[in-house]
C-alpha positions in Angstrom: -20.2 19.9 9.8 -18.7 22.7 7.2 -16.8 20.3 4.2 -13.8 22.2 5.3 -13.7 20.9 8.6 -13.8 17.4 7.3 -10.7 15.5 6.8 -9.9 14.4 4.0 -10.9 17.5 2.5 -7.8 19.2 5.1 -5.8 16.6 3.7 -6.3 17.9 0.2 -5.7 21.0 1.0 -2.7 20.4 2.8 -1.6 18.2 -0.6 -2.5 21.1 -3.0 -0.9 24.0 -0.9 2.3 21.4 -0.5 2.6 20.8 -3.9 2.1 24.4 -4.8 5.2 25.7 -2.4 7.6 22.7 -3.8 6.9 23.8 -7.5 8.1 27.4 -6.3 11.1 26.1 -3.8 11.9 24.3 -6.3 12.1 27.6 -9.3 13.4 29.8 -6.5 16.0 27.8 -5.4 14.5 26.8 -1.4 15.2 23.1 -1.6 17.7 23.8 1.2 14.9 25.4 3.2 12.7 23.4 2.8 14.7 20.4 3.5 16.0 22.0 6.6 12.6 23.4 8.0 9.5 21.7 5.9 11.0 18.4 5.6 10.8 17.1 9.2 7.5 17.9 9.7 6.8 15.3 7.3 8.9 13.0 8.9 7.2 13.1 12.2 3.8 12.7 11.4 5.5 9.6 9.3 7.5 8.7 12.2 4.3 9.1 14.0 2.4 6.5 12.0 5.1 3.9 12.1 5.4 4.1 16.0 1.8 2.7 16.3 1.7 0.3 13.4 3.4 -2.7 15.5 1.2 -1.9 18.4 -1.8 -1.8 16.6 -1.2 -4.8 14.3 -0.6 -6.8 17.2 -3.6 -5.9 19.2 -5.6 -5.7 16.2 -4.9 -8.8 15.5 -5.0 -10.7 18.7 -8.5 -9.5 19.4 -9.8 -10.2 16.2 -8.6 -13.9 15.8 -9.2 -14.3 18.8 -13.0 -13.0 18.7 -13.3 -15.2 16.1 -14.6 -18.1 18.7 -13.5 -20.9 16.5 -11.0 -21.8 14.5 -13.3 -23.4 11.5 -13.9 -19.6 11.3 -10.8 -18.1 11.2 -9.6 -20.7 8.6 -13.1 -19.9 6.3 -12.3 -15.6 6.4 -8.5 -16.4 6.0 -8.8 -18.1 3.1 -11.4 -15.8 1.5 -8.8 -12.9 2.6 -5.9 -14.8 0.6 -7.8 -16.1 -2.2 -9.2 -12.4 -2.9 -6.0 -11.0 -2.3 -3.9 -13.5 -4.8 -6.6 -13.2 -7.1 -7.1 -9.6 -7.6 -3.2 -9.5 -7.8 -2.8 -11.8 -10.6 -5.8 -8.9 -12.3 -3.3 -6.7 -11.8 -0.6 -8.0 -13.5 -2.5 -9.2 -16.7 -3.8 -5.3 -16.8 -0.3 -4.6 -16.4 0.8 -6.4 -19.3 -1.9 -5.6 -21.8 -1.6 -2.4 -21.2 2.5 -2.1 -21.5 2.0 -4.6 -24.7 -0.4 -2.6 -26.8 1.2 1.2 -25.8 4.9 -0.2 -26.0 6.1 2.9 -24.0 10.0 2.0 -24.1 10.1 2.9 -27.8 9.3 6.0 -27.2 12.2 6.9 -25.2 14.8 8.8 -27.2 18.3 6.8 -27.3 20.5 10.2 -26.0 17.9 10.4 -23.2 18.4 7.0 -22.6 22.1 6.9 -22.3 22.2 9.9 -20.3 19.8 7.9 -17.6 21.4 5.3 -17.0 24.6 7.6 -16.4 22.8 10.2 -14.0 21.7 7.1 -12.2 24.7 4.7 -12.1 25.1 5.1 -8.2 21.8 4.2 -7.7 21.4 1.2 -9.8 24.7 -0.1 -8.1 23.1 -0.3 -4.6 19.6 -1.5 -5.5 21.6 -4.2 -7.6 22.9 -5.3 -4.8 20.0 -5.4 -2.1 18.3 -7.1 -5.1 21.7 -10.0 -5.3 21.7 -10.6 -1.4 17.6 -11.2 -1.9 17.9 -13.5 -5.0 20.6 -15.8 -3.3 18.3 -16.7 -0.3 16.9 -20.8 -0.5 13.3 -21.0 -1.9 12.0 -21.8 1.6 13.7 -18.5 3.2 10.3 -16.1 2.8 8.4 -18.8 5.2 11.9 -18.7 7.7 12.2 -15.2 8.0 8.2 -15.2 9.0 8.9 -16.8 12.1 10.9 -14.5 14.5 13.6 -16.2 16.9 12.8 -13.2 19.0 9.8 -11.3 19.5 11.3 -8.4 20.6 13.9 -7.5 17.9 10.9 -8.3 15.1 8.7 -5.8 16.8 11.3 -3.6 16.6 11.8 -3.0 13.0 8.6 -1.9 11.0 10.7 -4.2 8.3 9.8 -7.3 9.6 5.9 -6.4 10.0 4.9 -10.2 8.5 7.0 -11.9 12.1 4.3 -9.5 14.0 1.6 -10.6 11.9 2.3 -14.4 12.1 3.0 -13.9 16.3 -0.5 -12.2 16.4 -2.3 -14.9 14.6 -0.7 -17.5 17.1 -1.5 -15.8 20.3 -4.5 -15.1 18.9 -5.2 -19.2 18.0 -3.7 -20.0 21.5 -6.2 -17.7 23.0 -8.9 -19.7 21.4 -7.7 -23.0 22.5 -7.0 -21.9 26.5 -10.4 -22.5 28.7 -12.7 -19.4 28.2 -11.7 -18.2 31.9 -8.4 -17.8 31.4 -8.2 -16.4 28.2 -10.5 -13.8 29.1 -8.4 -11.3 31.0 -5.9 -11.3 27.9 -8.5 -10.7 25.5 -9.7 -8.0 28.3 -6.3 -6.2 28.1 -5.9 -6.1 24.7 -9.2 -5.0 23.5 -8.6 -2.3 25.9 -5.1 -2.0 24.2 -6.6 -1.7 20.7 -9.5 0.9 22.0 -6.5 3.1 23.5 -4.4 3.1 20.0 -7.3 3.8 18.5 -7.2 6.9 19.7 -3.7 7.4 19.4 -4.4 7.3 15.8 -6.8 9.8 16.0 -4.6 12.3 17.8 -2.0 11.8 14.9 -4.7 12.6 12.2 -5.4 15.8 13.4 -1.9 17.0 12.3 -2.4 15.0 9.4 -2.7 17.8 6.9 0.3 20.0 8.0 2.8 16.7 7.3 0.8 15.7 4.4 1.7 19.3 3.5 5.6 19.0 4.1 5.8 15.5 2.7 4.5 16.7 -0.6 6.5 20.2 -0.7 9.6 17.4 0.2 8.9 15.3 -2.8 8.6 17.7 -5.0 11.7 20.1 -4.4 13.8 16.5 -3.7 12.5 15.5 -7.2 13.6 18.8 -9.1 16.9 18.7 -7.8 18.5 20.6 -10.9 15.6 22.6 -11.3 12.0 22.3 -12.6 13.2 22.7 -16.1 15.0 18.9 -15.6 12.0 17.3 -14.0 10.1 19.0 -16.9 12.7 17.3 -19.3 12.7 14.1 -17.3 8.5 13.7 -17.4 8.9 14.7 -21.5 11.5 11.6 -22.2 9.3 9.1 -19.8 6.2 10.7 -19.8 4.5 7.8 -22.4 5.8 5.4 -19.6 4.0 7.2 -16.4 1.1 7.4 -18.4 1.1 3.4 -19.3 1.7 3.1 -15.3 -0.9 5.0 -14.5 -3.7 4.0 -17.3 -3.2 0.3 -15.2 -3.4 1.5 -12.1 -6.4 3.5 -12.6 -7.6 1.0 -14.4 -7.1 -1.5 -11.4 -8.7 1.0 -9.6 -11.7 2.2 -10.6 -13.1 -1.1 -13.2 -12.3 -4.0 -11.3 -12.3 -2.7 -7.0 -15.7 -1.6 -7.9 -16.7 -4.5 -10.4 -15.8 -6.8 -6.9 -17.3 -4.6 -4.7 -20.6 -4.1 -6.9 -20.6 -7.9 -7.2 -20.4 -8.6 -3.3 -21.3 -5.6 -1.4 -24.3 -3.8 -1.1 -22.9 -0.1 -1.0 -22.8 2.5 -3.4 -19.8 3.2 -4.6 -19.3 6.7 -3.8 -20.0 5.5 -0.4 -16.9 3.3 -0.3 -14.6 5.8 -2.1 -15.4 8.7 -0.2 -15.3 6.6 3.2 -11.9 5.6 2.3 -10.5 8.6 0.8 -8.6 9.8 3.9 -6.2 6.8 4.0 -5.8 7.1 0.0 -4.8 10.5 0.6 -2.3 9.5 3.3 -0.8 6.8 1.1 -0.1 9.4 -1.9 1.4 11.3 0.3 3.5 8.8 2.5 4.2 6.2 0.0 3.8 3.6 2.6 0.8 1.2 2.9 1.9 0.3 6.2 2.5 3.5 7.5 -1.0 3.9 6.5 -2.5 1.2 8.2 -3.6 2.9 10.8 -5.7 5.5 9.2 -6.5 2.7 6.4 -8.4 0.5 9.3 -10.2 3.8 11.1 -11.5 4.3 7.5 -12.6 0.7 7.3 -14.8 0.6 10.5 -15.8 3.8 11.0 -16.6 4.9 7.4 -17.5 1.6 5.9 -19.1 -0.5 8.5 -16.5 -3.1 8.8 -16.3 -5.0 11.6 -13.4 -4.9 13.7 -13.6 -8.4 13.9 -12.6 -8.3 10.3 -10.8 -5.7 9.7 -8.3 -6.3 12.6 -7.8 -9.2 10.3 -7.7 -8.3 7.0 -6.1 -5.0 7.0 -3.0 -5.9 8.8 -2.1 -9.2 6.6 -3.5 -6.7 3.4 -0.9 -4.0 4.2 2.0 -7.1 4.2 1.3 -9.1 1.3 -1.3 -7.6 -1.0 0.3 -5.2 -3.5 -1.4 -5.0 -6.6 -0.2 -1.3 -7.4 3.2 -2.6 -7.4 2.6 -5.8 -9.0 1.6 -4.3 -12.0 3.7 -1.2 -12.0 6.6 -3.8 -11.7 4.9 -6.0 -15.0 5.0 -2.6 -16.7 8.1 -1.4 -15.9 9.8 -5.1 -16.7 8.3 -4.9 -20.1 9.4 -1.1 -20.5 12.9 -1.2 -19.7 13.0 -3.7 -22.3 11.5 -2.3 -24.9 13.8 0.5 -24.4 16.5 -1.7 -24.6 15.6 -3.4 -27.8 15.0 -6.8 -26.1 11.9 -8.7 -26.8 9.7 -10.8 -24.5 8.3 -13.6 -25.9 5.2 -15.0 -23.7 7.4 -17.6 -21.5 9.0 -14.6 -20.3 5.8 -12.6 -19.5 4.4 -15.2 -18.4 7.7 -16.1 -15.6 7.2 -11.7 -14.9 3.8 -12.7 -14.3 4.5 -15.7 -11.5 7.7 -13.8 -10.2 6.0 -10.4 -9.6 3.2 -12.3 -7.9 5.9 -14.3 -5.5 7.3 -10.4 -5.4 4.4 -8.1 -4.6 3.6 -10.3 -1.4 7.3 -10.1 -0.3 7.5 -6.3 -0.7 7.8 -4.2 2.2 5.0 -1.8 2.5 7.5 1.0 2.3 8.3 3.9 -0.1 11.0 2.3 -3.0 10.8 -1.5 -2.0 9.3 -2.6 -5.0 12.3 -1.7 -7.3 14.4 -3.9 -5.2 12.3 -6.4 -6.1 12.0 -5.5 -9.9 15.5 -5.6 -10.1 15.3 -10.1 -9.4 12.0 -9.7 -12.3 14.2 -8.5 -14.6 17.1 -11.0 -14.3 14.7 -13.8 -14.2 13.8 -12.6 -17.5 17.2 -11.7 -18.5 17.0 -7.8 -19.4 19.8 -6.4 -17.3 19.7 -5.2 -14.1 21.0 -1.7 -14.5 17.8 -0.7 -16.9 16.3 0.3 -13.9 18.0 3.6 -14.2 15.5 4.3 -17.2 12.5 4.7 -14.5 14.0 5.6 -11.0 13.5 9.4 -11.7 9.9 9.1 -12.1 9.8 6.2 -9.5 8.9 8.5 -6.6 5.7 9.8 -8.4 4.3 6.5 -9.4 5.4 5.2 -5.9 2.9 7.4 -4.7 -0.1 6.2 -7.2 0.9 2.5 -6.4 0.3 2.9 -2.7 -3.2 4.5 -3.2 -4.0 0.9 -5.3 -2.5 -1.0 -2.7 -4.2 1.1 -0.1 -8.2 0.7 -1.7 -7.3 -2.8 -2.7 -7.0 -3.9 1.0 -10.2 -1.7 1.8 -12.1 -3.1 -0.9 -11.2 -6.8 0.3 -12.1 -6.2 3.9 -15.3 -4.6 3.1 -15.9 -7.9 1.1 -15.3 -10.2 3.4 -17.0 -8.0 6.3 -20.2 -8.6 3.4 -20.3 -11.9 3.2 -19.9 -13.0 6.8 -22.7 -11.0 7.5 -20.1 -7.9 9.2 -20.3 -4.7 7.4 -22.6 -2.3 9.1 -23.5 -3.8 12.3 -21.3 -4.3 15.8 -19.3 -7.1 15.6 -19.6 -9.5 18.9 -17.5 -7.8 21.9 -19.3 -4.2 21.2 -18.0 -2.4 17.9 -19.9 0.5 17.7 -22.4 0.7 15.2 -21.4 1.6 11.8 -21.6 5.4 10.9 -24.9 6.2 10.1 -24.1 7.0 6.7 -23.7 3.7 5.9 -26.3 2.1 7.6 -28.6 4.0 5.1 -27.0 3.9 2.1 -27.3 -0.1 3.2 -30.7 0.2 3.6 -30.9 2.1 0.3 -29.1 -0.8 -1.4 -31.2 -3.6 0.0 -34.7 -1.5 -0.9 -33.7 -1.2 -4.6 
């Protein structure tokens, strides 16, 4: 197949063309045209991905849990998954705090730019602070209460309630394990067929991915450069060191931590892994939503990496709701950066508080654009930093949000690959007739095992 017919190259072309068009549109004042005639195609693409997110999670998790054959296997895979997710998040927080304390980007923001940013984003700060206030007033067990819906259909009607859908799907899957096989078989057959249908719909949606990515990127650039290209260049000049600190932390985590874990647990060349997950990374970059990217992540993991459907259908939906390594790292860097910019020192106890709060916040952060900012307000106030300080970073948050979403999705795929390898379900069919892994993955595993 020619390189230009491969999905990830088509998405890259769409992304680059969208970036170039966005710059041209910002320079020539075409923001209105882009908003009216280009951006809607990106919205349609995201809506299509969101449309199938709930059915995908419901069908894949129910079939995944029910196919585990016994509860001990479920507890083993679930224990591995949650332990690795928590471990990588703690590593991400450690990397973030190390980078921001060494680089100290907050001390490079000029006082006049700091005042201008606070004035420019005063309205946004008030809205985010109000949302954070509502979240902070909840009781200590409220996240557990929120996880259990009182009406499944209302939970399924809102993509923001994805953790509730995950809970219901796991509950139904466990129920199928506990009833007689002859009673469970028709229900499993229904969800198996429904799951195959959803995967085919994903493939249809991905045919328009390059166009959707083009539209999303063009709209992102024109939205950031609302006052012209000069404004965004001025903003990046003032906050460039902060952006570098965040990006450095994210790239260290994505290109050092994840590959190290893969080398330790998986006999797969890193090139095979990153090539296989590339389409999901590109969609994550353009949508800034790990939830919307979930269908693509699952398809890449199963078809390109050889992760069994049994593992991917459990690990990846769970990761899209609780595994936010990129978000946690960003929140750690942002909190210390704001404190530095405002001239406030944070001692070791305060930074440990950031670690603990950000760890909990990353688990509860919705996988949608900008959700991390709301949780950042809570983190700031937990260490006595004025929440109004988020005005310093709102102008560049969209850019960083795109990269941290890529980190989140890469982490989900890494954990799924590791769990599959430790369960001997990488590169071979799982129970239930899942097709064999692509030849490229089988060959790569064979080469690795022979070396």
